[in-house]
C-alpha positions, 0 to 999 in steps of 0.5 A: 810241883812233881807228881808223886806216885806209889809204885807197887814194884818199889814199895815207895812213892816216886816222882812220875817221869813219863817214858815220852815227854808230854805223853802218858800211856796207861793199861788197866786190867778190865773185867771178865764179862760173864755176869753183871759187874759188882761195885768192886769192879767199878773202883779201878776205872773210876779212879783211873778216869780221875787220874786221866782227867788230872794228867790231861789237866797237867798238859799230857796226852793220855792213852788208856787201854782197858781189856776185856778177858772174854775167853775164860773158864768162868765165861765157859762155865756160865755159858754152859749153864745158860746154853749161850755161846761163850763169846756171845755171852761175854760180848753181851756182858761187856756191853752191859759193863760199858753202859755201867761205866757211862752211867758212872761218868767214866770216859771211854778208854782209848781202846778196849781190846778183847782176848778173842780179837788178839789170838795171833799176837798171843800165839806170836808171844808164846812162840817167842817165849818157847824159842827163847827157852822161857816156855815149854810144851806139854802135849797141847799145853804150853807153860812158862818156866819161872826158874828161867826168870831170876827176878820172879816175885819182885812185884809181890815181894813174897817168898816162893813158899808163901806164893804157893800157899793159898795162891791161884796156882794151876794144878798140873802134876806134869809141870816142871815147877808148881809155879809154872803157869799156862800160856796156852791151853789145849782145847777141851770139848765145848770150849772156844778154840783156835789153831796154833803150833801146839794144836787147837786151844786157847790162851792162858789167863796171864798172857793176854794182858802182856800181849795186848799192852805190848801191842798198843803201848809198847814195852816200858809204858808208864802205868799199869793198874788193877786191884790189889788182888791182881798183884799175884799171880796175874801182874807178877806173871805179866812182868815175867813173861813180858820182860823175858819175851822182850829181853828188856826192862822195865815192862811197866814203869809204875804199878798202881793198885786199888784196894778192896771194897769190903762189905761188913768187913769181908772183901766183896767177891762173887765167890763169897756171895756178898756182891752188890752189882753196879746197877743195884748200887746206882739204883739205890743211891744214884750213879753220881753218889756212887762215884762220889763215894768211890772217890771219897777214900784214897785208892790205896785204902780199903773202902766199905760199902754200906747204907751209912757210907753211901748216905754220907756220900749223898750228903757230901755231894748234895752240899757241893751241888747245892752250893753250886746252884746257890752261887749260880742263882746269886749271880743271876740277881741284880748287882747293887751299887756300892763298894762292898769288897769280897772279904780278904779271907774269902779272896784268899780261900779262892786264890789258894784252893786251886794250888791246894787241890793240885797238890792233893792230886800230885800226892799219889792222886789223893782224891779224898784230900782233893774233895776236902779242898772243895769242902773248905772252899764251899765253907769259906765262901758260904760264910760270906755269900749266904749271910743274911746281910749279903748284897751283891756288889760289882766286886762281890760279883767278880769274886763269887764268879771266880769261886763258882768257876773254880768249884766247877773246874775242880769238880770237873777234874773229879768228874762229879758234875756229869749228867745222869741220863739214867735218871727219869723223873717223869716231870718236866721243868715247868711241872716242877716249877708249878708244884714248887709254887703250889708248895710256897702258896700252901706254906704262906697259908700255913697249910704245912700238910699240903706243903709237905705232901707236895715236897714228898711227891717231888722227892718220890719223883727224884726232885729235892726242894731246898729252902735257902736264904736266897729263896727256894731251889730245886734239883734232880737227884 
C-alpha cells in the first residue's frame, strides 16, 4: 500500500513519492535554546522519530536534519539578563535539549546544524537573493522583497491583510512593503556579529533554515516538519527565499505540521506563562509515559496536557508492558503435552495485526490508530492466554511466541519500549525479589497490613507489583 500524507501546501492527503527512490530526506525545525524546552517542543521530534522508524521499516534510507537557532533575539535578551555570553548560553541549553530528547527515546538526528556554524552559507544565499533582485539593502540590513515572489502566501493560503494582522511581522518603516522580512540584521552593541558585505551583523530568523536545509538536503527534499505556528511567517518565508534563490520549485515536496499542545484550553507557550518543561513532565509521569501520551493523538490534532490525560496514558502503557511481561513469563514455563491449538480468533488477530498497524501508519502516520491495533491484539490474545484453564502446549507456545514477537516489533516502531536511564530506584533486582517474597509470605499469613506496607515501599522506589493468574510480577515504572 502507498503511504499517504497530509501536505499543508496542497491542503490534502497525497501519495508519498520520494525525490530519490529508496531514500527519504527530512528537515525539522528545532528549538531556540535559551531556556529549558517545554513539553510542546517535544511533540514534533517524538512524532518525527516515529515517522523515521516507520520509513526505515518500509525499507527507506532516512536522513533527518534538525537545526538549533542559536542566534536569536530571545537568546541575546536572556544572556544579557544572566550575564552569560549568548553563544555559550545557547550551547548549554542545546545540550540540555538533547538530553531531554534522549530521555524520551528520540534517536539522534543525522545532523544538528547551528546557525552560528553556517554564517558563510547564509551570507552566500543573501548575496544571491540581492543579485537576483529579490532582496535589497537598507543601511546594514538586508530585506527580502515579497512582491518579487508572486506565489508568496501559497503555504498559509491567507489573504495579505490577514497575514499582516496579528502576525510576527518585523516593524521597520523603511521597508518597501510591510511584509518584507529581514535576511540580515546590522550589528547592535552587545550582540553576536559577523563580517558581511553589508557590514557586521547577524542572520535574520528565516534565512537560517533555508540555507542549512539546502546545504544538507538540497532543493526539492522530501519532508519539512514543525509546529503549526511556523506555517506563517517562518515556513512561508522559507519557501519564498529558497525558491527565489534556487530558481526551481518545489523547495520542499511535503510539508507536515504538528498541532499545539494546550493547557486548560490555551496554547502552551512561554509568553503565556503556562508552560511545563519536558523535565518537569518526565519527573511527574516518567519519560515513557510522556512519549506514550504524545503518540496517543494524531499529530495534526490538538493535544491537552493535564493530570487526567497523563494518568490515562500511564495506564495504557502499563497495560501493554504488563502484557508483554506476562507473555514472556508464560513462555518461560514448562510446555505441557497435548494437542491444544491456539483458538482461531486469536490466530486471526495475530496474523492481521501487522497489516492493520502498517495501514494505520500509512494513513498519514496515525500513531493513535496504530496504538489501537496493539490494544486489540493484547485484548484478543489475553482472552486465551490469561484464562484460568490456560495450559501451554507446543502449539500454544508457537502462537504466543508469535504474538509476543509482534507486540515487541510493532511497539518498537513507536519507540515505546526504550530503556529509561533516568529512572533510579536504589534497589537491586535481588532486593526487590526479596521484598516481593516477604510480601507474599505476609499475604499467606493474612497479614495484609505488612503486605500493603511492602507494596507501598516498592511503589515509592519506582517498582510496581502486580498479582496475576500466573503469579506475582514486578516492573520498574
